[in-house]
C-alpha positions as CSV (number, residue, x, y, z in Angstrom):
1,M,112.6,111.4,125.0
2,F,114.3,109.9,127.6
3,R,115.1,113.1,128.8
4,R,111.9,114.7,128.4
5,T,110.2,111.8,130.3
6,L,112.2,113.0,133.3
7,L,111.7,116.4,133.5
8,G,108.0,115.6,133.2
9,A,108.4,113.6,136.3
10,S,110.6,116.2,137.8
11,L,107.5,118.8,137.1
12,A,105.1,116.4,137.9
13,L,106.0,116.4,142.0
14,P,105.2,120.2,142.8
15,A,101.3,119.5,141.3
16,I,101.6,116.5,143.3
17,A,102.8,117.8,146.3
18,R,99.7,121.1,145.7
19,A,97.4,117.7,145.9
20,Q,98.0,117.2,149.5
21,G,96.6,119.9,150.4
22,T,93.2,120.2,147.9
23,W,91.7,116.6,147.4
24,P,89.8,115.2,150.7
25,S,91.4,112.3,151.8
26,A,88.6,109.6,150.7
27,P,89.9,107.5,147.7
28,L,89.8,108.5,144.4
29,R,86.7,106.7,142.0
30,L,88.4,106.0,138.6
31,I,85.2,104.7,136.9
32,V,85.7,103.1,133.7
33,P,82.1,102.3,131.4
34,F,83.4,99.1,130.5
35,S,83.2,95.6,131.8
36,A,85.8,94.3,134.1
37,G,88.2,92.7,132.2
38,G,88.4,94.0,129.4
39,P,91.1,96.3,127.6
40,T,90.1,99.3,128.6
41,D,89.9,98.2,131.9
42,I,93.1,96.6,132.2
43,P,95.2,99.6,131.9
44,A,92.9,101.7,133.7
45,R,93.4,99.1,137.2
46,L,97.5,99.3,136.2
47,F,97.2,103.0,136.4
48,A,94.9,103.3,139.7
49,E,97.2,101.2,141.1
50,R,100.5,103.4,139.9
51,L,98.7,106.5,141.0
52,G,98.0,105.1,144.5
53,E,102.0,105.6,144.8
54,A,101.2,108.8,144.1
55,L,98.4,111.1,145.1
56,P,97.1,111.0,148.6
57,N,94.2,109.3,147.9
58,R,93.6,105.5,147.4
59,V,92.5,105.0,143.7
60,V,89.3,102.2,143.2
61,V,88.3,101.5,139.8
62,E,84.5,101.2,139.5
63,N,83.1,99.5,136.0
64,R,79.7,101.2,135.0
65,T,78.6,100.1,132.2
66,G,75.6,99.7,130.1
67,A,74.4,102.0,126.6
68,G,77.3,102.1,125.7
69,V,79.4,104.2,128.1
70,V,76.8,106.8,128.8
71,V,75.5,104.9,132.0
72,G,79.5,105.5,133.3
73,S,80.0,109.0,131.8
74,D,77.0,110.5,132.7
75,A,78.2,109.2,136.3
76,V,80.5,111.1,136.1
77,A,79.1,114.4,134.6
78,K,76.9,114.1,137.4
79,A,79.4,113.3,139.9
80,P,80.7,116.2,142.4
81,K,83.3,118.7,141.4
82,D,85.2,117.5,144.0
83,G,88.5,115.6,142.1
84,L,86.8,112.4,143.6
85,T,85.4,110.9,140.8
86,M,86.9,111.0,137.0
87,L,85.8,109.3,134.2
88,Y,88.9,106.7,132.2
89,T,87.0,106.5,128.8
90,T,87.9,105.7,125.2
91,V,87.4,107.3,121.9
92,A,84.0,106.2,122.1
93,H,83.3,109.7,123.7
94,A,84.2,111.7,120.5
95,S,81.4,110.0,119.0
96,L,78.6,110.1,121.3
97,R,76.4,113.3,120.6
98,A,76.6,112.0,116.8
99,L,75.1,108.7,118.1
100,F,73.1,109.8,121.0
101,P,71.6,113.0,120.3
102,R,69.7,112.9,123.1
103,L,72.1,112.1,125.8
104,P,71.5,113.0,129.8
105,F,74.8,115.2,129.3
106,D,76.8,117.2,127.3
107,P,80.2,115.4,126.1
108,F,81.9,118.7,126.1
109,A,80.6,121.2,128.4
110,D,79.7,118.8,131.1
111,F,83.9,117.4,131.3
112,T,86.9,118.5,131.6
113,P,89.9,117.0,130.5
114,V,92.4,115.8,132.2
115,A,95.4,113.7,130.8
116,L,95.2,111.4,127.0
117,V,97.2,108.8,128.3
118,G,97.9,106.3,125.6
119,V,96.8,105.3,121.8
120,I,96.3,102.0,119.9
121,P,95.8,101.9,116.3
122,M,93.4,100.2,114.2
123,I,94.9,97.1,112.0
124,V,93.2,96.2,108.6
125,T,93.3,92.3,108.5
126,V,91.7,89.2,106.2
127,N,90.9,86.2,106.3
128,K,94.5,84.3,105.6
129,D,93.1,83.2,102.4
130,F,91.4,86.0,101.5
131,P,93.7,87.0,98.0
132,A,94.5,90.5,98.7
133,R,98.0,90.8,100.2
134,T,98.0,94.6,100.0
135,M,96.1,97.2,100.7
136,R,95.5,98.6,97.1
137,E,94.8,94.9,95.9
138,L,92.1,95.2,98.8
139,Q,90.6,98.5,97.1
140,A,90.7,96.4,93.9
141,R,89.0,93.6,95.1
142,L,86.8,96.0,97.1
143,R,85.5,97.7,93.6
144,A,85.1,94.7,92.1
145,E,82.2,93.5,93.5
146,R,78.8,95.1,92.9
147,N,77.6,94.4,95.5
148,G,80.4,95.1,98.1
149,L,82.7,92.5,100.8
150,D,81.6,91.4,104.0
151,Y,83.2,92.9,106.8
152,A,82.8,92.4,110.4
153,S,82.5,94.8,113.6
154,S,82.0,95.1,117.3
155,G,78.9,96.7,117.1
156,N,76.8,99.2,115.1
157,G,78.4,102.8,115.5
158,G,81.3,101.4,117.7
159,A,84.9,102.0,116.9
160,L,85.6,99.1,114.7
161,H,82.4,100.1,112.7
162,L,83.5,103.6,112.4
163,A,87.1,103.1,111.5
164,T,86.3,100.5,108.5
165,E,83.6,102.9,107.5
166,L,86.3,105.6,107.3
167,L,88.6,102.9,105.1
168,L,85.9,102.3,102.5
169,R,85.9,106.1,102.3
170,R,89.2,106.5,101.5
171,M,88.9,103.8,99.2
172,E,86.2,104.7,97.4
173,A,84.2,101.3,97.3
174,R,81.6,99.6,99.6
175,G,80.9,97.2,101.9
176,N,78.3,95.4,104.0
177,H,78.8,95.9,107.6
178,I,78.0,92.8,109.2
179,P,78.1,94.0,113.4
180,Y,78.5,91.5,116.5
181,R,78.4,91.5,119.8
182,G,81.9,91.9,120.7
183,T,85.1,91.6,118.3
184,A,85.7,88.2,120.3
185,A,82.0,87.3,119.1
186,A,82.6,88.1,115.2
187,M,86.5,86.3,114.6
188,P,85.1,82.9,114.6
189,D,83.6,83.6,111.3
190,V,86.9,85.7,110.0
191,L,88.8,82.6,110.8
192,N,86.5,80.5,109.2
193,G,85.8,82.9,105.7
194,T,82.4,83.9,106.4
195,I,83.6,86.9,106.5
196,P,86.7,88.3,104.9
197,I,87.5,91.5,106.5
198,I,87.9,93.3,110.0
199,V,89.3,96.2,110.9
200,D,90.4,95.8,114.6
201,V,92.2,97.3,117.8
202,A,95.9,95.8,117.5
203,T,95.7,94.9,120.9
204,S,93.2,92.7,120.3
205,A,94.5,91.6,116.2
206,L,97.8,91.1,116.8
207,P,97.1,87.9,118.4
208,F,95.4,86.2,115.3
209,V,97.9,87.8,112.8
210,Q,101.1,86.4,115.2
211,R,99.9,82.9,115.0
212,G,99.0,83.7,110.9
213,E,95.1,83.0,111.4
214,T,94.3,86.5,110.1
215,R,96.8,89.1,107.9
216,A,97.5,92.4,108.6
217,L,97.7,94.6,105.3
218,A,98.3,98.2,107.1
219,V,98.6,99.8,110.3
220,M,96.7,102.3,110.6
221,D,98.6,104.9,112.2
222,D,101.7,107.3,111.5
223,R,104.2,104.6,112.5
224,R,104.9,100.7,112.3
225,L,103.6,98.9,115.3
226,P,107.3,97.3,116.8
227,Q,105.5,93.8,117.4
228,L,104.9,93.7,113.3
229,P,108.1,95.5,111.7
230,D,106.7,94.3,108.4
231,V,103.7,95.6,108.2
232,P,103.3,98.9,106.7
233,T,101.7,101.7,107.9
234,T,98.2,103.5,105.5
235,A,100.5,106.0,104.3
236,E,103.2,103.4,102.8
237,A,100.7,101.7,101.7
238,G,99.1,104.2,99.9
239,F,96.8,105.4,101.3
240,D,97.1,109.5,103.2
241,N,95.9,110.5,106.0
242,L,94.2,107.2,106.9
243,T,94.6,106.8,110.5
244,A,92.0,105.4,113.6
245,Y,93.1,104.2,116.9
246,T,91.0,103.5,120.4
247,W,92.5,106.2,122.6
248,H,92.5,106.2,126.4
249,M,91.6,109.5,128.0
250,V,91.0,110.6,131.5
251,L,88.2,113.2,132.2
252,A,86.5,115.3,134.9
253,P,83.7,116.6,135.7
254,S,83.5,120.3,134.5
255,G,84.1,122.9,137.4
256,T,86.7,120.8,139.4
257,P,89.2,122.8,140.7
258,E,92.4,123.5,137.9
259,P,94.9,123.0,141.1
260,V,93.3,119.1,141.3
261,I,92.8,119.1,137.5
262,A,96.7,120.1,137.2
263,A,97.7,117.3,140.0
264,A,95.9,114.4,138.4
265,N,97.6,115.5,135.5
266,A,100.8,115.2,136.6
267,A,100.2,112.4,138.1
268,F,98.9,110.0,135.0
269,N,102.0,111.3,133.1
270,R,104.9,110.5,136.0
271,A,102.6,106.7,135.8
272,A,102.7,106.8,131.9
273,A,106.6,107.0,132.1
274,Q,107.4,104.2,134.6
275,P,109.1,102.0,132.9
276,A,107.0,98.9,134.7
277,V,103.7,100.7,133.2
278,Q,105.4,101.6,129.7
279,T,106.4,97.4,129.2
280,R,103.0,96.5,130.4
281,L,100.8,98.1,128.1
282,T,103.3,98.1,125.2
283,D,102.3,94.7,125.1
284,L,99.0,95.4,124.2
285,A,100.1,97.9,121.5
286,M,99.6,101.2,123.2
287,R,101.7,103.9,122.7
288,L,101.9,105.9,126.0
289,V,102.2,109.8,126.4
290,S,103.5,110.6,129.1
291,D,103.9,114.4,128.5
292,S,99.8,115.2,128.0
293,T,98.5,118.6,129.2
294,P,94.6,119.2,129.8
295,A,95.2,121.4,126.8
296,T,96.2,119.2,124.5
297,A,94.4,116.2,125.9
298,A,91.0,119.1,125.0
299,A,92.5,119.8,121.5
300,W,92.7,116.0,120.8
301,L,89.5,115.1,121.8
302,R,87.9,118.0,119.9
303,D,89.6,116.9,116.3
304,E,88.9,113.6,117.2
305,T,85.2,114.5,117.5
306,V,85.5,116.5,114.8
307,K,86.7,113.5,112.3
308,W,83.7,111.4,114.0
309,E,81.1,113.4,113.7
310,G,81.9,114.3,109.9
311,L,82.1,110.5,109.2
312,I,79.0,110.1,111.7
313,R,76.5,111.9,109.4
314,A,78.5,111.5,106.3
315,A,77.8,107.9,106.6
316,N,74.0,108.3,108.2
317,I,75.3,105.6,111.1
318,R,72.6,105.4,113.2
319,V,72.2,103.2,116.5
320,E,69.3,101.3,117.1
């Protein structure tokens, strides 16, 4: 892996050098469709800092929030195709078409994937006093409740909601969705036992699990988290093909010249391979991808979209 990372970094240099004559000298805007200081904004700013060292442009992060990720995404979809505006987004992009049938843009036709920069798994967690201590015990409890158990999420149609619905369907059980305005609003009720279950992004779940305030039953990934070496994966807990992530991806307006896409991809991979970036983002439970290509990023986005659109339709999930 280390050798491959070094090779990737060396291959990145010609593409970055070509960008010197490809891009205008104006700053590159990296639009984040989430609030400043949040779990998506922090990695974006770290990448922006490192990209500024590799590219001929200064990189500026611009937070454009509204209607979920729609406002920020729309700004990029309609931006000039010159490589000076890119979108730093998440798994939310994969559910846009199913949740918002009247979008002002096409999540696929209007964007070109640049790089998948990292993935963060979801963790199945319960209140510390909840009697289930394994995934099979959770399944039994869910099935035993005629009216279903309550579970919290950060909002209707969001990543936490969809991941929990995926879990329930895999367990052939039912639950009652209690949406909150963000994870921070949901956690007090999980901690006091009003809501027994929350499937949360590892970044925000880890502190509560590590302090013993919640209990982690499984990591929705194909490998264990270094921070929670004793917590099994969903497959190890008896549930194959049950993974869910929030992932971070960079997209450019469709029609951006291929040399610009290639240079930007190389720059993001080079940044992801830097030890300082890896250390900081590993602390946030992100598994960095330092060998992404535009093609592999596009394939990932396609697969994730098929997965989440199918779930949204099957569960008849709607955003009011």
